[in-house]
C-alpha positions in Angstrom: 92.3 80.9 195.0 90.6 78.2 195.9 92.6 75.4 198.2 92.4 71.7 197.4 93.2 68.9 199.5 96.9 67.0 199.5 95.4 63.9 198.9 92.9 65.4 195.6 96.5 67.0 194.2 98.7 63.8 194.9 95.9 62.0 192.6 95.4 64.3 190.0 99.4 64.3 189.7 99.9 60.4 189.4 96.9 60.6 186.9 98.5 63.2 184.7 102.2 61.6 184.9 100.5 58.4 183.2 99.4 60.1 180.3 102.2 62.0 180.2 103.9 58.0 180.4 102.0 56.8 177.6 102.2 59.6 175.2 105.7 60.5 173.6 104.2 63.9 173.1 101.0 65.3 175.2 101.2 68.5 172.4 99.1 65.6 170.2 95.2 66.1 170.0 94.7 62.5 171.6 97.4 63.3 174.6 96.1 66.4 175.6 92.2 65.6 175.6 93.0 62.9 178.0 95.4 64.9 180.3 91.9 67.5 180.1 89.5 64.8 181.2 92.1 63.9 184.2 92.2 67.2 185.3 88.5 69.0 184.5 86.7 66.8 186.9 88.6 68.4 189.9 89.3 72.0 188.1 86.1 73.5 186.8 87.0 75.9 183.5 85.8 76.2 180.1 89.0 75.7 178.3 92.9 74.6 178.8 95.7 74.8 176.5 98.9 75.4 176.1 100.8 78.6 174.1 104.7 77.4 172.3 106.2 80.4 171.7 107.0 81.2 167.6 109.4 83.8 167.2 109.0 86.8 168.9 105.0 88.0 167.9 103.8 84.7 168.0 102.8 81.3 169.7 100.9 78.1 168.8 98.1 77.1 170.9 97.1 73.6 171.5 94.1 73.6 173.2 91.1 71.4 174.1 87.5 73.1 175.1 84.6 71.4 177.4 81.8 73.0 175.6 80.7 72.1 171.9 80.8 75.7 171.0 84.2 76.1 170.2 85.6 79.6 169.7 87.7 80.1 166.3 90.4 81.5 168.6 90.6 78.0 170.3 91.3 75.8 167.2 93.8 73.4 168.2 97.3 74.4 166.1 96.1 78.0 165.4 98.6 80.2 165.7 98.2 83.6 167.3 99.5 86.9 168.2 101.4 87.2 171.5 100.7 89.6 174.4 103.7 91.3 175.0 103.3 92.3 178.8 102.5 88.8 179.1 105.0 87.3 177.5 107.4 89.4 180.0 105.7 88.4 183.2 105.8 84.6 182.1 108.9 84.0 179.7 110.9 86.5 181.4 109.8 87.2 185.3 108.4 83.3 185.2 105.3 84.7 187.3 101.7 83.7 186.7 99.1 86.0 185.3 95.6 86.5 186.5 93.3 88.5 184.0 90.3 89.1 186.3 88.5 90.3 183.2 89.3 90.7 179.3 86.7 93.3 178.6 89.2 96.1 180.0 92.5 94.3 179.2 94.7 94.7 176.0 93.6 94.3 172.7 94.6 90.8 173.1 92.3 90.0 175.8 89.7 92.2 173.9 89.6 89.7 171.3 89.4 87.3 173.6 86.4 88.7 175.4 84.5 88.4 171.9 84.8 84.9 171.6 83.1 84.7 175.1 86.5 83.9 177.4 86.1 86.8 179.7 88.9 85.9 182.7 92.3 83.3 182.5 94.8 82.3 184.1 98.7 81.6 182.8 101.5 79.8 184.4 104.7 79.3 183.0 105.8 75.8 181.9 109.8 75.1 182.5 112.1 72.8 181.0 113.1 70.9 184.1 116.6 70.3 183.5 117.4 74.0 181.9 114.8 75.6 184.1 113.9 78.0 181.1 110.4 79.1 180.4 109.7 77.2 177.3 105.7 77.5 177.0 102.5 78.6 179.2 99.6 76.6 180.6 96.8 78.7 179.8 92.9 78.2 181.8 90.2 80.1 180.6 86.9 80.8 182.2 83.3 82.0 180.9 82.9 84.5 183.6 84.8 87.5 184.8 86.9 87.0 187.8 86.1 83.4 187.5 90.0 82.9 187.5 90.3 83.7 191.0 89.2 80.6 192.0 91.4 78.6 189.9 93.9 76.2 192.4 97.2 77.7 191.4 99.5 74.3 193.2 97.2 71.9 191.2 97.2 73.7 187.9 101.4 74.4 188.5 101.8 70.5 189.5 100.2 70.5 185.7 102.5 72.6 184.3 105.8 70.7 186.2 104.3 67.3 184.0 103.8 69.2 180.9 107.1 70.8 181.1 108.9 67.7 181.6 107.1 66.4 178.5 107.3 69.1 176.4 111.2 69.3 174.9 110.7 65.6 174.2 107.5 66.6 172.6 108.9 69.3 170.0 112.1 67.3 169.8 110.0 64.2 168.8 107.3 66.8 166.3 110.4 68.1 164.2 111.8 65.0 164.1 108.4 63.5 162.6 108.3 66.6 160.2 111.5 66.4 159.1 111.1 62.5 158.2 108.1 63.6 156.5 109.4 65.9 154.4 112.4 63.6 153.4 110.1 60.8 152.6 107.7 63.2 150.3 110.6 65.2 148.6 110.9 64.6 145.2 114.4 64.7 145.3 116.1 61.4 146.2 118.2 61.7 149.2 121.2 58.8 149.4 124.0 58.3 152.7 127.0 56.5 152.8 129.2 55.0 155.3 133.1 55.6 155.3 133.1 52.2 153.5 131.6 53.8 150.7 128.0 51.9 151.2 124.4 53.1 151.4 123.3 53.9 155.0 120.1 55.5 154.4 117.7 56.4 151.3 114.1 57.9 150.9 111.3 57.2 148.5 112.4 59.2 145.8 115.9 57.6 145.7 114.2 54.3 145.4 112.1 55.1 142.4 115.0 57.0 140.8 117.0 53.9 141.1 114.7 51.3 140.4 115.5 49.3 143.5 113.7 49.1 146.8 115.1 50.9 150.2 116.5 47.4 151.4 118.4 46.9 148.4 119.5 50.1 148.5 120.8 49.4 151.7 124.4 48.1 151.6 125.1 48.5 148.0 128.6 50.7 146.8 128.1 54.4 146.3 130.5 53.8 143.1 127.5 51.5 141.5 125.4 54.0 141.9 126.8 57.4 141.3 129.4 58.6 138.6 132.0 60.2 138.7 131.9 60.0 142.7 134.3 62.4 145.0 136.5 60.9 147.7 134.5 60.7 150.8 137.5 60.2 152.9 138.4 64.5 152.3 136.5 67.0 153.8 134.0 67.8 151.1 131.9 71.5 151.6 128.5 71.1 150.2 128.7 70.7 146.0 126.9 71.0 143.1 127.4 69.1 140.3 126.2 66.8 137.3 126.9 63.6 137.4 125.4 59.9 136.1 122.9 57.7 138.2 123.3 54.3 136.8 119.6 52.7 137.5 117.7 49.7 136.7 115.5 49.9 133.8 112.6 47.5 133.1 112.6 48.3 129.3 112.8 45.4 127.1 116.5 44.5 125.9 118.0 46.7 128.9 119.0 45.7 132.6 120.3 49.4 133.2 119.7 53.1 132.1 122.0 56.2 132.8 120.3 58.8 134.3 121.7 62.5 134.6 121.0 64.2 138.2 122.1 67.2 139.8 124.1 66.6 142.8 124.3 67.9 146.1 126.8 66.5 148.4 127.6 66.9 151.5 130.6 65.5 153.9 129.3 64.6 157.5 132.0 64.4 160.2 130.3 64.3 163.5 128.3 60.8 162.9 130.3 57.7 162.5 127.7 55.8 160.6 127.7 58.6 158.0 130.2 60.0 155.3 128.4 62.0 153.1 125.7 62.7 152.1 123.6 63.5 148.7 120.6 65.4 147.3 120.3 64.0 143.5 117.5 65.9 141.7 116.6 64.3 137.9 117.8 66.0 135.1 115.9 63.6 132.3 113.7 65.6 131.5 116.0 68.8 131.9 118.5 67.5 129.6 115.9 66.7 127.2 114.7 69.9 127.3 118.1 71.0 127.1 118.5 69.2 123.6 114.7 70.4 122.3 116.0 74.0 123.3 119.5 73.5 121.5 118.0 72.2 118.4 115.0 75.1 118.8 118.1 77.6 118.8 120.0 75.8 116.3 116.8 76.1 114.0 116.2 79.9 115.1 119.5 80.7 114.3 119.0 78.9 111.0 115.7 80.7 110.3 117.7 83.7 111.3 120.0 83.5 108.9 117.9 82.5 106.4 115.8 85.4 107.1 118.4 87.7 106.8 119.5 86.3 103.3 116.1 86.6 102.2 115.9 90.5 103.3 119.5 91.0 101.8 118.4 89.2 98.8 115.2 90.7 98.4 114.6 93.4 95.5 113.0 95.4 98.2 114.9 98.2 100.6 114.0 97.4 104.1 115.1 99.6 106.8 114.6 100.4 110.3 114.4 103.5 112.2 114.9 105.0 115.8 111.7 106.2 116.9 113.0 109.0 118.9 115.9 110.0 117.5 114.6 108.9 113.4 118.2 108.0 113.2 118.6 105.0 110.6 119.5 101.4 112.5 119.2 98.8 110.1 119.3 98.7 106.3 119.2 95.4 104.4 122.3 95.2 101.6 119.6 95.6 98.9 119.5 99.2 99.5 123.1 98.9 98.6 122.8 97.1 95.3 119.6 99.6 94.2 120.8 103.0 95.6 124.7 102.4 94.8 125.3 103.3 98.9 127.7 101.5 101.1 125.5 99.9 104.2 127.4 101.0 106.5 128.0 104.9 105.0 124.2 104.7 104.9 123.8 103.8 108.5 126.6 106.7 109.7 124.5 109.1 107.8 122.1 111.2 109.5 118.9 111.6 107.4 120.5 109.3 104.6 117.1 108.5 103.5 115.3 111.6 103.6 118.2 113.1 101.6 118.0 110.5 98.3 114.4 112.0 97.6 114.8 113.9 94.5 111.7 116.2 94.5 110.2 118.3 97.2 106.9 116.5 97.4 108.7 113.1 97.8 110.6 114.6 101.6 107.0 115.7 102.3 105.7 112.6 102.1 108.6 110.8 103.6 108.5 113.3 106.6 104.6 113.0 107.4 104.8 109.1 107.1 107.7 109.3 109.7 105.7 111.3 112.3 102.8 109.2 112.0 105.0 106.1 112.8 106.4 108.3 115.7 103.0 108.4 117.4 101.9 104.9 116.1 99.6 105.8 113.1 100.1 104.3 109.4 100.1 106.1 106.7 99.2 105.7 103.0 102.3 104.3 100.4 103.4 107.0 98.1 105.6 107.3 95.5 108.8 109.3 95.0 111.8 109.3 92.8 115.1 108.4 94.5 118.6 109.4 93.1 121.0 106.4 93.0 124.7 107.0 93.1 126.3 106.3 89.7 123.3 106.4 87.7 119.7 108.2 87.3 116.8 108.5 89.4 115.0 105.6 90.3 110.8 105.3 91.5 110.0 103.5 94.2 107.1 102.8 96.5 107.6 103.5 99.7 105.4 102.1 102.9 106.2 103.3 106.1 104.9 101.9 109.4 105.2 101.9 113.5 105.9 98.9 115.4 104.6 98.6 118.7 105.6 97.0 121.9 102.9 94.8 124.3 102.0 98.3 125.7 101.2 99.8 122.7 104.6 102.0 122.7 106.8 102.5 119.3 109.6 100.6 119.5 110.8 100.8 116.1 110.0 102.1 112.5 110.1 100.1 110.0 109.9 100.9 106.2 109.8 98.9 102.5 110.9 101.0 99.5 109.9 98.8 96.2 111.2 99.9 92.9 108.5 100.4 90.5 110.8 102.2 87.8 109.8 99.5 85.3 106.3 99.0 86.4 106.0 103.6 86.0 107.5 103.5 82.6 105.0 100.8 81.7 102.4 102.5 83.0 103.4 105.7 81.0 103.5 103.3 78.3 100.5 102.2 78.6 98.6 105.6 79.1 100.4 106.6 75.9 99.2 103.5 74.3 95.8 104.0 75.3 95.9 107.8 74.1 97.4 106.9 70.5 94.6 104.2 70.4 91.8 107.3 71.3 93.6 109.3 69.0 93.5 106.6 66.3 89.7 106.1 67.7 89.2 110.2 66.6 91.5 110.7 64.0 88.5 110.1 61.8 86.0 112.6 63.3 88.8 115.2 64.5 89.5 114.7 60.4 85.9 115.7 59.5 86.1 118.7 61.9 89.1 120.2 60.7 88.5 119.8 57.1 84.8 121.2 56.9 85.8 124.5 58.1 88.5 124.2 55.7 86.4 123.3 52.7 84.4 126.8 53.8 87.1 128.6 53.5 88.6 127.4 50.2 84.9 127.5 49.0 85.0 131.4 50.4 88.1 132.3 49.0 86.9 131.3 45.7 83.7 133.4 46.3 85.9 136.2 47.1 88.1 136.1 44.1 84.8 136.0 42.0 83.2 138.7 43.6 86.5 140.8 43.6 87.3 140.5 40.0 83.5 142.4 39.1 83.7 145.8 37.5 82.8 147.4 41.1 81.7 146.6 44.0 78.4 148.4 45.1 77.3 148.4 49.0 75.4 144.7 48.7 78.8 143.3 47.3 80.8 145.1 49.9 78.5 144.5 52.8 78.2 140.2 51.7 82.2 140.5 51.4 82.4 141.8 54.6 80.2 139.0 56.1 82.5 136.5 54.3 85.7 137.9 55.7 83.9 137.5 59.3 82.7 133.7 58.7 86.1 133.3 57.2 87.8 134.4 59.9 85.3 132.2 62.6 86.4 129.3 60.4 90.0 129.8 60.8 89.2 130.8 64.2 87.8 127.5 64.9 90.6 125.5 63.3 92.9 126.7 65.4 90.6 125.3 68.1 90.0 122.1 67.2 94.1 121.9 66.3 95.0 123.4 70.0 92.3 120.9 71.2 94.0 118.0 69.9 97.6 119.3 71.0 96.2 119.6 74.4 95.1 115.9 74.3 98.2 114.5 72.4 101.2 116.0 74.5 102.5 114.2 77.5 103.9 116.3 80.6 103.5 113.5 82.9 102.2 114.5 86.1 102.6 118.1 86.4 99.8 120.2 87.9 98.4 123.7 87.1 95.1 125.3 87.5 92.8 124.0 84.9 89.1 125.1 83.3 87.4 122.3 84.0 84.8 123.8 81.4 87.1 124.9 78.7 88.4 121.4 78.7 84.9 119.9 78.7 84.5 122.0 75.7 88.0 120.9 74.0 86.9 117.1 74.6 83.6 117.8 72.9 85.6 119.3 70.5 87.4 116.2 69.8 84.8 113.8 69.7 82.0 115.1 68.4 82.6 113.5 65.1 82.4 110.0 67.0 78.9 110.9 68.5 77.0 113.2 66.2 75.8 110.6 63.6 74.4 108.6 66.6 73.2 111.1 69.5 73.1 114.6 70.2 75.8 116.3 72.5 74.0 118.1 75.6 76.1 120.5 77.1 74.8 121.6 81.3 78.1 123.3 82.3 77.7 125.2 85.1 79.9 128.0 87.1 82.8 125.7 88.5 85.8 126.4 90.1 89.0 125.4 88.7 91.1 122.2 90.0 94.8 121.3 90.5 95.7 118.4 87.6 97.4 117.9 84.5 95.1 119.6 81.7 96.1 117.1 79.5 95.0 113.8 81.6 91.9 115.6 82.2 91.6 115.5 78.5 92.4 111.9 78.2 89.5 111.4 81.1 87.1 113.1 79.4 87.7 112.1 75.6 87.4 108.5 77.1 84.0 108.4 79.0 82.9 110.4 75.7 84.2 108.2 73.2 82.7 105.2 75.2 79.5 107.3 75.5 78.8 107.4 71.9 79.8 103.7 71.0 77.4 102.3 73.5 74.7 104.3 71.4 73.7 101.9 68.3 73.5 103.7 65.0 70.3 104.6 63.4 68.7 104.2 67.2 66.5 107.0 66.7 66.6 110.3 69.1 69.4 109.4 72.0 71.7 111.9 73.5 75.4 112.0 75.2 75.1 114.9 78.2 78.2 116.2 79.7 77.3 118.2 82.9 79.6 120.2 85.4 78.4 121.3 88.7 79.9 122.2 92.1 77.2 122.5 94.9 79.6 123.8 97.7 82.9 125.2 95.8 85.3 122.3 97.7 84.7 120.4 95.0 84.0 119.8 91.2 81.5 117.4 89.7 81.6 116.1 85.9 79.3 113.5 84.7 79.0 111.8 81.6 75.8 110.1 80.7 74.3 108.6 77.3 71.1 106.8 76.5 72.8 104.0 75.4 72.4 100.2 76.1 74.2 100.2 79.5 76.5 97.9 81.2 75.4 94.6 82.2 74.9 94.2 86.2 77.4 90.9 85.5 80.5 92.7 84.4 79.8 96.2 86.0 82.3 95.7 88.6 84.9 94.5 85.7 85.2 97.6 83.6 87.7 99.1 86.0 89.7 95.6 85.2 92.8 97.1 82.8 92.2 95.1 79.2 89.1 94.0 80.0 86.6 95.3 77.0 83.1 94.1 75.4 84.8 95.5 72.1 85.6 93.2 68.9 88.7 92.4 68.6 90.5 95.8 67.1 88.3 98.2 68.3 90.1 98.8 71.7 92.3 97.9 74.5 90.7 97.6 77.3 93.2 100.2 78.8 90.7 103.5 78.6 88.6 102.8 81.9 91.6 101.4 83.9 93.7 104.6 83.1 90.7 106.8 83.7 90.3 105.9 87.3 94.0 105.6 87.7 94.5 109.4 86.7 91.2 110.4 88.7 92.8 108.9 91.6 95.6 109.8 91.8 94.8 113.8 91.5 93.0 113.2 94.6 89.2 112.1 93.1 87.0 109.8 92.8 84.8 108.5 90.0 81.7 106.6 90.2 79.0 104.5 87.4 75.7 103.7 87.6 74.2 101.7 85.0 71.1 101.7 84.0 70.8 105.2 84.8 67.3 105.3 86.9 66.7 109.0 86.2 65.8 107.6 82.9 62.3 106.6 81.7 62.4 104.1 81.3 66.0 103.2 82.5 68.6 103.0 80.3 72.1 104.0 79.5 75.3 104.8 81.8 76.5 107.7 83.8 80.1 108.3 84.8 80.4 110.7 87.7 83.9 112.4 88.3 84.5 114.4 91.9 87.7 116.7 91.8 88.7 118.4 95.0 88.8 122.6 93.8 91.3 124.5 93.5 89.8 128.2 93.4 87.7 129.2 91.0 87.9 130.4 87.0 86.1 131.6 84.2 84.1 128.5 82.1 82.2 131.2 79.8 81.3 129.3 76.6 81.1 131.2 73.0 77.6 130.8 71.3 77.1 127.9 68.4 76.6 129.5 65.1 73.0 129.7 64.3 71.7 128.0 61.2 72.1 129.5 57.9 68.3 130.4 55.5 68.1 127.9 52.8 69.4 129.4 48.9 67.5 128.6 45.7 69.1 129.3 42.5 67.8 128.1 38.5 69.7 125.4 36.7 70.4 122.3 37.3 68.2 121.0 40.6 71.2 120.1 43.4 70.1 118.8 46.9 73.1 120.0 49.8 73.0 117.7 52.7 75.4 119.2 55.1 75.2 120.0 59.4 77.9 122.5 59.1 75.9 125.9 58.0 78.7 127.8 56.9 79.8 125.1 54.7 76.8 124.6 53.2 75.7 128.3 52.9 79.3 128.6 50.9 78.2 125.9 48.7 74.8 126.8 48.3 76.1 130.4 47.2 78.8 129.1 45.1 76.5 126.1 43.1 74.1 128.5 43.1 75.5 130.8 40.6 74.8 128.0 38.3 72.4 125.7 39.1 68.8 125.7 41.4 70.1 124.8 45.5 68.1 123.4 48.0 70.0 122.9 51.4 69.1 120.4 54.0 71.1 120.6 57.4 70.7 116.8 58.1 69.1 113.7 56.5 65.6 114.0 57.9 64.9 116.8 56.0 66.5 115.5 52.9 64.5 112.7 52.7 61.5 115.3 53.2 62.6 117.2 50.3 63.6 114.2 48.2 59.0 113.3 49.0 58.5 116.9 47.2 61.1 117.0 44.8 63.4 115.4 42.8 66.9 116.7 42.1 69.3 116.1 39.4 72.4 115.4 41.9 72.5 115.3 45.6 75.2 116.3 47.3 75.8 113.9 50.7 78.0 114.9 53.6 79.0 111.5 55.2 78.9 111.9 58.6 75.7 113.5 60.2 74.0 114.1 63.7 71.1 111.6 63.8 71.5 109.6 60.2 74.8 109.5 58.4 75.0 109.5 54.8 75.8 106.1 54.5 72.2 105.9 56.0 70.0 108.2 54.4 71.7 106.6 51.0 70.8 102.8 51.7 67.2 104.3 52.4 67.0 106.2 49.4 68.6 103.3 47.6 65.7 101.3 48.7 63.0 103.5 48.0 64.1 105.5 45.0 66.9 103.6 43.2 67.2 105.7 40.3 67.3 109.0 42.9 70.7 106.9 44.4 72.7 107.2 41.2 72.9 110.6 41.4 74.5 111.0 45.1 78.1 112.7 45.5 79.3 112.2 48.9 81.5 115.0 50.6 83.6 113.7 53.1 86.4 115.0 55.6 87.4 111.8 56.3 89.4 109.8 53.6 90.2 106.6 55.4 88.5 103.9 57.6 87.6 100.2 56.9 84.0 101.3 57.2 84.1 104.1 55.1 86.5 103.1 52.9 84.3 99.6 52.0 80.8 102.0 51.8 82.5 103.8 49.1 83.5 101.0 47.5 80.5 99.1 47.0 78.4 102.0 46.5 80.3 103.2 43.4 79.0 106.9 44.3 81.7 109.6 43.4 83.5 111.6 46.5 84.5 114.8 47.2 87.3 115.2 50.0 86.9 118.1 52.0 88.2 120.5 51.6 87.7 120.8 47.7 86.6 124.1 45.6 83.5 125.2 44.0 85.1 124.0 40.7 85.4 120.3 42.0 82.0 120.7 43.0 80.8 121.9 39.7 82.7 119.4 37.9 81.1 116.3 40.0 78.0 117.9 39.2 78.3 117.7 35.8 79.6 114.4 35.3 76.2 113.0 37.1 74.4 115.2 35.1 75.9 114.0 31.8 76.1 110.2 33.3 72.8 110.1 34.2 70.8 113.0 32.4 68.4 115.6 34.2 66.5 113.7 36.8 64.3 116.5 37.6 62.5 116.4 34.2 60.4 113.5 34.7 59.5 114.8 38.2 58.1 117.6 39.7 
């Protein structure tokens, strides 16, 4: 250690005492800087500082560094960790600590070495009254072993001066911090004496009361606070809500009442203060409470309205526990709709599930609940529910999960809507559309039935005549055999037509079965052929397809609707047109049914509306507008889809419409179709020349054979062939069918009337359609005789005779 002369030691000591006398605290930056400037000319060091303990593990550093490159470790007022060994030596043993080389010391010393502090000396700072070590004076050097040159006696004198000032400095700093806290506190603070007069107030109290601090001093506390506890009693800390009277600068008011939360504490050991109050302004709180109370009341009102709405809504609304699937909520509408008390339903496990009447409904409910338990939504389903004391009702059920903030399922909710009336109305609409379609098809069906019936009647007449002969040779016997075969075929055809009509007309609900698609297509063609053949030919493209699982009558209704629409989309007398129906199955899992026509097509602007109920472009009374709407509903309820294309781009040029139905397959089935009968050869006989225009080959052949017994007969299988025959020959009588493919009997008559009026008088119409506005109007206007099918050979011969008798032999003047 270096020695220092007593004179220098005394001079430095006096200078340090003068600094301590001028400053209330040597721990302020200005005071400590001045102290260091007094000492540094006589004691060489890098930095000098004072470390004041804070708790057991930390110290607060007050330091002055002589050089400009101040390390972060020596920041003034920094809080650093304590070295336990140094702390024990200084604070417990009261001995100085000298570190020659911080690079080899503790981790605290090594941290100092990294900051360029390579040696130091630390001395205890004692309180002069208690002799207790309250801090340490640290002198730091930049070189190793340089601390050994420190003048310890002089530094001990400096530590003594700091000790005399330190306690006062710490107390002064604490009081200053407390005063600052009081002044900057947002809570008002008031103190009053035994007489109840204010002795002190902070800035927040002045702001809250609206008075200056000088005005508050001496003010009776009862003028400010209401109610006020008795200050003469010994009060513990008391939290309460009271009212503060404050000045108000608002117009028309001189005082305002402020709600405050008060913590009042009695003071016993201060003769100038009896009580102290900490006041917090509750104006915003009170306003918030009023607003919250209003909102709570509104929420309760809305809850009550919501509950009333749920209970009175015509819906069954329920909630299930996602873990147990037990019913935890059920609105009161369920009691009215299902006839079960709400309390009973909530107490009965599986109540809603057990109400499902059909197994399909139970499966749909279980599937929807299972999906909801894992957070998935399912499609709505329809099911029948039993009703206590009444018949079952039809409901549409929607079941969905309620998710929490983290995506977990917190509840399962469901809504059951009573659609019994809707279901009944839909059933009535389907039936109405079916009846409307049946009305449209009635004429064609009558034609299809009456043609074979007419042939049977004529055939029976022929057989009767043949069997009345004296004997039957081999040719006659073969002829009778052939006639019997054709009679059986015609009878079978009548049975098929009646069966097809019954298939279309019957309603079995939605009972699903294995349906042979091609057989149903043939039935639909049979029912609609009479509507189509006078406009277009029917083209079949039936592939080998598996059966589908659906109601056969509903599939027939769909196909009849599409075929009837296709026929109506083709104008009369529009030339060679066609309606094509095709079936195919590319992968065996689905069946496609295509109905395509070469008609006028669907305008682009209404293409999206054709599925709407009651939308129609037909003339008033020509349709209900429900056909396509019901068609799509039937297909989709059977698990299929239906698409439309118009115009059909495959046509050249693009024209017409194409409807494609895609249905899920249910297996494979036999779709073989019996071959169509071939066209019979013409028959010619002598006598009155008669032209039979008939597209039904068996009927045409029977007529030719019967009439040919008396007259000469030519047969034309259609209107085109009849016109060709009329060019080459003149006929006495023309027996013409009304309903034929391509050109109808009506159109043939109109053409003949325009070209050969005299020949038009010789028409006798044959029809299986004796009703219908168009038919009745035409027959009444033409004045031509009519043979209504089925008719006998005698009826035909009588009609021929009337024409010949009235108009004579037309063939005598011709070829």
